[in-house]
Steps between C-alpha positions, in 0.01 A plus 500: 500500500378273786190409301702393189739301715207322667347428156827367369540273808140370456553427136831328570335272757225410258758424223696290751189305590429426137858382441472274815171365388646393169776290658281192522199393285204293605583133456621177659858490621757311699671744739873441533715627784800599287744474791437131565353392164206351691128565432211613722258232605277377777470183689466256607146586605228263606194465283231642743206731467539798572849511354758605760737793463839372381842663495657585160834319476783431253544169320714354220326542162428130471339476843124424500435790739615767249197707420372669186396856598222695339575869481200733451504882485323685778455870576770763476751270320496242784460127429345209677697174494320172560580132480392354166590129515368220733360767738153608610345793313591836649823373668655849495829633634443686825719633780490408865741735680825460303411154354368422162213250484223380271150512627156416361333681795670839504476790256778485241806716568559778246865480386730705283743334266780743404799459276835444662684492168641209297161323478463486872227657717426575863163410640372736770212657676394813302634828634687318784857397566411136552605260225508118456830369633613141480604381844666153506327268736640221714273261308688333215379601154279783625535864585246747635420826324485795737418871474811710577624850426645544152882470519577403138618157606511209258240304707250787432494446120264278302425402146152428363526215246202474271360149490448370141183284513528421129778246535481163666730562798361713778847634558561611142534870581582821333647795684278809488 
């Protein structure tokens, strides 16, 4: 009895991992905070070599600091998210404590993107209760993204918007 329950649990976890892995495909996206309607970006950052670590922030869609993000599958259904526009190669999302940064020097952070229903997702550290949470900043037009425990709050939900490179406007987007 215990052996069959253990097998069932193992198969259920594998099936859940497959479902989670299918919530986002490899590609280039804008990432929208559905609570504020703003988009993840970085900047301003100085043009220096070695590129400095920079915090991930929220900007209006038309702001020049809004970033295109490359999503690539990694092991066990996790993804790596890296900056894909006007950024150095390998500018990957990483964590420093509870803060979300991009870094060209550190190993990329493995992330899980899980459905939150209605076309929204949560972005989290795999197998942990730490998820991306928009935290309004005192700086006008920008908010920091922090890692906080999942609470089902509106500022913990995001939408990946596929960038359509086949049209002339860089902000001609299709929801995925």
